[in-house]
C-alpha atoms as one frame of an Amber mdcrd trajectory, in Angstrom:
protein
-287.736 -35.102   0.866-285.663 -35.281  -2.299-286.393 -37.944  -4.858-283.532
 -40.254  -5.768-283.168 -42.135  -9.031-283.662 -45.747  -7.972-283.852 -44.824
  -4.283-281.099 -45.477  -1.735-279.609 -48.457   0.061-279.175 -48.057   3.823
-277.170 -50.516   5.894-275.172 -50.932   9.082-272.525 -53.170  10.604-274.373
 -53.063  13.926-275.896 -56.258  15.288-279.144 -54.416  15.996-281.793 -54.816
  13.288-281.527 -51.762  11.085-285.207 -50.923  11.515-284.617 -50.391  15.255
-282.174 -47.562  14.502-284.895 -45.417  12.951-287.515 -43.332  14.702-290.801
 -45.219  15.079-292.542 -42.617  12.919-290.645 -43.814   9.857-292.631 -46.438
   8.032-290.107 -49.047   6.917-292.116 -51.401   4.760-289.162 -52.981   2.997
-287.605 -56.305   3.938-284.114 -56.619   5.364-281.575 -57.971   2.883-280.501
 -60.654   5.405-277.100 -61.092   3.762-276.265 -57.662   5.196-278.143 -55.671
   7.817-279.749 -53.251   5.404-282.689 -52.416   3.186-283.826 -50.283   0.250
-285.731 -47.004   0.554-287.498 -45.243  -2.336-286.118 -41.846  -1.296-283.643
 -40.172   1.017-285.235 -38.016   3.708-283.348 -34.888   4.827-282.093 -36.325
   8.129-281.386 -39.863   6.994-277.607 -39.497   6.918-277.608 -38.235  10.497
-279.091 -41.426  11.927-276.342 -42.835  14.081-274.761 -46.066  12.920-276.190
 -46.347   9.411-274.636 -45.852   6.013-276.462 -44.477   3.006-275.557 -44.897
  -0.655-277.427 -44.483  -3.873-278.978 -47.519  -5.504-276.210 -48.088  -8.052
-276.926 -49.523 -11.456-275.359 -52.918 -12.158-274.520 -53.792 -15.750-273.992
 -57.208 -17.259-270.824 -57.389 -19.335-272.663 -58.543 -22.439-271.302 -57.258
 -25.720-273.175 -57.078 -28.974-271.697 -57.221 -32.453-272.418 -54.930 -35.377
-271.701 -56.601 -38.699-270.885 -54.916 -42.029-268.563 -52.453 -40.301-265.305
 -50.857 -41.546-262.079 -52.684 -40.706-260.995 -49.951 -38.287-263.857 -50.716
 -35.910-262.968 -54.407 -35.812-259.290 -53.652 -35.246-259.980 -51.317 -32.342
-262.525 -53.603 -30.678-261.063 -57.054 -31.370-257.307 -56.563 -31.492-255.347
 -58.477 -34.117-258.040 -61.094 -34.780-258.989 -61.081 -38.439-256.068 -58.982
 -39.705-254.315 -57.844 -41.737-257.177 -55.758 -43.058-256.860 -55.149 -46.782
-260.381 -54.209 -47.837-262.137 -50.850 -47.686-265.484 -52.620 -47.854-267.716
 -52.852 -44.789-267.449 -56.567 -44.120-265.974 -56.559 -40.632-267.377 -56.818
 -37.091-267.501 -54.273 -34.294-268.015 -55.392 -30.679-269.653 -52.885 -28.352
-271.655 -52.514 -25.146-275.283 -51.415 -25.771-275.285 -49.015 -22.814-272.035
 -47.387 -23.977-272.864 -45.913 -27.392-272.553 -42.244 -26.550-276.010 -41.726
 -25.046-276.120 -38.253 -23.493-272.709 -37.187 -24.837-272.110 -34.375 -27.346
-269.509 -33.828 -30.042-268.556 -30.447 -31.517-267.023 -31.050 -34.952-264.982
 -28.075 -36.207-264.851 -28.868 -39.890-266.573 -28.264 -43.201-270.341 -28.327
 -43.420-272.013 -31.710 -42.943-274.816 -33.513 -44.784-276.910 -33.710 -41.639
-279.704 -35.673 -43.327-277.444 -38.571 -44.372-278.777 -41.955 -43.249-275.712
 -42.380 -41.011-277.092 -39.611 -38.816-280.789 -40.389 -39.183-283.586 -40.713
 -38.977-284.398 -37.047 -39.402-282.178 -34.164 -38.301-282.296 -34.950 -34.586
-278.717 -36.119 -33.974-276.627 -33.591 -35.905-277.320 -29.890 -35.494-275.901
 -27.165 -37.736-277.271 -23.817 -36.513-276.503 -20.691 -38.521-274.724 -19.247
 -35.502-272.098 -21.972 -35.832-271.331 -21.553 -39.533-268.259 -19.532 -40.425
-265.893 -19.521 -43.339-262.713 -17.540 -43.912-263.231 -13.867 -44.690-260.619
 -11.185 -45.286-262.898  -8.741 -43.491-262.968 -10.841 -40.323-266.735 -11.322
 -40.541-268.470 -14.678 -40.423-269.798 -15.696 -43.844-272.404 -18.388 -44.403
-270.699 -21.658 -45.211-270.932 -23.425 -48.579-273.062 -26.552 -49.182-272.267
 -29.802 -47.406-268.721 -31.069 -47.950-267.583 -34.646 -47.999-264.765 -34.099
 -45.463-266.965 -33.047 -42.555-269.556 -35.676 -43.426-266.952 -38.462 -43.536
-265.320 -37.371 -40.289-268.590 -37.196 -38.395-269.692 -40.617 -39.672-266.507
 -42.168 -38.208-267.320 -40.704 -34.809-271.101 -41.099 -34.502-272.363 -42.829
 -37.657-274.936 -45.590 -37.202-272.981 -48.085 -39.309-269.499 -46.577 -39.612
-269.172 -44.797 -36.245-267.918 -45.749 -32.807-270.664 -43.939 -30.863-273.938
 -44.143 -32.844-276.115 -42.764 -30.019-274.125 -39.567 -29.438-275.273 -36.207
 -30.781-273.241 -33.528 -32.503-272.991 -29.901 -33.502-271.496 -29.223 -36.923
-269.360 -26.082 -36.545-268.227 -24.874 -39.966-264.858 -23.100 -39.942-263.457
 -23.842 -43.427-264.310 -23.120 -47.021-265.059 -25.750 -49.639-261.284 -25.967
 -50.223-260.742 -27.442 -46.739-258.942 -24.296 -45.724-259.766 -21.925 -42.884
-258.064 -19.179 -40.921-257.316 -18.424 -37.293-260.189 -15.944 -37.396-262.806
 -18.452 -38.571-261.580 -21.057 -36.079-261.584 -18.582 -33.187-265.156 -17.599
 -34.054-266.114 -21.251 -34.158-264.474 -21.910 -30.789-266.323 -18.958 -29.270
-269.631 -20.418 -30.460-268.660 -23.819 -29.011-267.842 -22.287 -25.650-271.170
 -20.439 -25.551-273.055 -23.621 -26.450-271.312 -25.741 -23.797-272.093 -23.122
 -21.153-275.702 -22.719 -22.298-276.350 -26.461 -22.338-274.288 -27.036 -19.161
-272.466 -29.917 -20.803-269.066 -29.534 -19.135-267.075 -32.742 -19.305-269.703
 -34.542 -21.407-268.559 -32.584 -24.492-265.810 -33.563 -26.918-264.404 -30.959
 -29.314-262.913 -32.407 -32.522-260.710 -30.495 -34.942-259.834 -32.930 -37.729
-257.124 -30.600 -38.948-254.539 -28.206 -37.579-252.807 -24.853 -37.855-249.126
 -24.623 -38.625-246.384 -26.751 -40.090-242.849 -27.647 -39.095-241.207 -24.437
 -40.287-243.969 -22.105 -39.143-244.639 -20.482 -35.798-247.654 -21.997 -33.995
-250.681 -19.826 -33.329-250.539 -18.839 -29.680-253.996 -17.261 -30.011-255.487
 -20.615 -31.003-253.654 -22.407 -28.224-254.983 -19.899 -25.718-258.538 -20.357
 -27.023-258.371 -24.145 -26.844-256.883 -23.801 -23.367-259.864 -21.709 -22.258
-262.249 -24.387 -23.556-260.424 -27.070 -21.608-259.759 -25.121 -18.402-262.950
 -23.091 -18.077-265.517 -25.270 -19.832-264.208 -28.776 -19.146-264.176 -29.716
 -22.825-262.128 -32.661 -24.089-260.169 -31.679 -27.203-259.156 -34.145 -29.938
-257.203 -33.267 -33.078-255.457 -35.025 -35.954-251.681 -35.345 -36.195-251.784
 -34.162 -39.809-251.220 -35.834 -43.160-247.727 -34.500 -43.782-244.387 -36.012
 -42.789-243.588 -33.624 -39.942-243.470 -33.134 -36.192-246.982 -32.563 -34.821
-245.601 -30.524 -31.926-245.504 -27.535 -34.289-249.256 -27.734 -34.851-252.037
 -25.950 -32.990-253.701 -27.348 -30.988-251.775 -30.625 -31.470-248.688 -29.319
 -29.688-250.561 -28.738 -26.425-249.983 -31.179 -23.561-253.661 -31.712 -22.679
-254.873 -32.195 -26.252-255.374 -35.710 -27.660-253.425 -35.786 -30.942-254.029
 -38.831 -33.145-251.706 -40.361 -35.741-252.553 -42.960 -38.394-252.036 -46.667
 -39.095-252.888 -48.967 -42.002-254.607 -52.361 -42.082-251.347 -54.197 -41.357
-250.684 -52.131 -38.214-247.942 -50.070 -39.828-247.586 -46.478 -38.721-248.172
 -44.318 -41.787-244.909 -42.394 -41.698-246.122 -39.889 -44.282-248.431 -38.560
 -41.548-247.729 -36.468 -38.446-245.428 -37.938 -35.837-243.340 -37.067 -32.807
-243.717 -36.922 -29.010-246.864 -34.790 -29.180-248.784 -37.641 -30.840-250.861
 -39.242 -28.084-252.081 -42.377 -29.855-252.599 -43.694 -33.395-255.611 -45.260
 -35.070-256.896 -46.689 -38.355-256.455 -44.122 -41.121-256.298 -45.988 -44.460
-259.115 -47.360 -46.649-261.754 -46.144 -44.216-265.363 -46.567 -45.321-267.414
 -43.467 -44.443-270.532 -41.536 -45.396-270.412 -39.469 -48.616-272.535 -36.577
 -49.832-273.866 -37.603 -53.258-277.137 -38.877 -51.785-278.559 -39.914 -48.448
-277.037 -43.391 -48.393-273.837 -42.865 -50.400-270.458 -43.977 -49.060-266.803
 -43.609 -49.989-263.387 -44.930 -49.026-261.056 -42.304 -47.637-257.921 -41.956
 -45.544-256.046 -39.602 -43.271-255.595 -38.763 -39.610-258.911 -36.921 -39.709
-260.551 -40.360 -39.637-258.364 -41.761 -36.851-259.005 -38.603 -34.794-262.743
 -39.089 -35.327-262.437 -42.676 -34.088-260.668 -41.400 -30.962-263.446 -38.870
 -30.395-266.003 -41.664 -30.788-264.277 -43.828 -28.172-264.341 -40.915 -25.745
-268.038 -40.361 -26.438-268.757 -43.992 -25.512-266.816 -43.519 -22.267-268.917
 -40.400 -21.580-272.212 -42.215 -22.127-274.899 -41.341 -19.596-274.619 -44.686
 -17.789-270.877 -45.149 -18.190-268.954 -45.864 -14.967-266.063 -43.970 -16.571
-267.957 -40.715 -17.016-267.336 -39.302 -13.498-263.598 -39.845 -13.924-263.180
 -38.037 -17.253-263.754 -34.501 -16.059-260.946 -32.831 -17.999-259.132 -33.258
 -21.299-256.065 -34.290 -19.306-258.037 -37.068 -17.568-259.420 -38.244 -20.911
-255.935 -38.320 -22.432-254.585 -40.370 -19.532-257.450 -42.861 -19.778-257.356
 -43.217 -23.576-253.614 -43.922 -23.618-253.791 -46.281 -20.629-256.319 -48.577
 -22.336-254.758 -48.446 -25.824-253.243 -51.523 -27.427-249.598 -51.431 -26.311
-246.698 -51.976 -28.769-249.102 -53.138 -31.486-247.800 -50.876 -34.275-244.924
 -51.572 -36.656-242.456 -49.044 -38.079-243.216 -46.404 -35.486-241.136 -43.222
 -36.004-238.632 -42.189 -33.371-240.069 -40.404 -30.318-243.631 -41.392 -31.321
-245.653 -43.463 -28.798-246.491 -47.028 -29.829-250.153 -46.940 -28.805-253.121
 -48.047 -30.911-256.686 -46.922 -30.250-258.790 -49.428 -28.351-262.523 -49.337
 -27.738-263.966 -50.077 -24.300-263.333 -53.649 -23.202-264.755 -55.523 -20.222
-261.524 -55.121 -18.257-261.291 -51.337 -18.653
């Protein structure tokens, strides 16, 4: 016999008592439900599904739609979880509220952050070093020789980005875990070579850990600009991650006034590319735009973790932060007990879901050909 988590429910539409459909040798010590002709069994025996006239299904978990509220949160979390209530949001201080479901905080989901090094021991990721991993085999920085070079000390960019995604106070998914994959120097600048090496290490890790569609890959940056040719090598590599490894890829639309379709991987159809808005729901037109932008999110006066000491914070801005919020929302949807998890098996599925539940037509001054969709955290009706 094979053990089942929570056992199985067996039932029938027959008028005969369900116990009479089983062989007498089966000890059925559990009471009939009475409302339906069925009962619960602690396990599923090999031939159970071949018993004529009965139906077998796993003992599904049933969740109460009870939200909890985290206080002292950044304004972006309140905007994404509560809609327009409380806005416009003018302060970078953490005085807002974030509504969430306790069972949907990223439990069992993993994030791969392709960025600068991260202060893994910051209190946002604590306690200890259990939630954020930064193995030496995932640390690369640009090298003219094409060889991986050990990354510099922790940078504030990677630390801020990761805190928006999985931080305990500033993040969307505080129970998710992450790998910090360093692909840039301290000047926030990398190369195709360092990124390709980082992507190769991500692919190996996903395969080794058998994560598949429970992994989100975040590049809070991009290659290319409007007058440059995109990197087809990078697009091919991201495509391999999505097609062969089932990874969900999220990237920022960029902080320059240009079409994000020229970026890599932002110009790819399956990639989730995130633009930026301010506290008054205006699209920040100085940031990336165009039809390749999937959705926009809070990107101004964002309170995040900083690197000066273990509890330090800072106010920052940019589509790196809105992309991290998007990654966090996906991590909550991929939580171990999430009913959405089985349906988000590819980056394309994740993109379709994220845009379908976004706040519709909530943004002002949206550039031409750019979708009017604002990030939305999981609500009871989605």
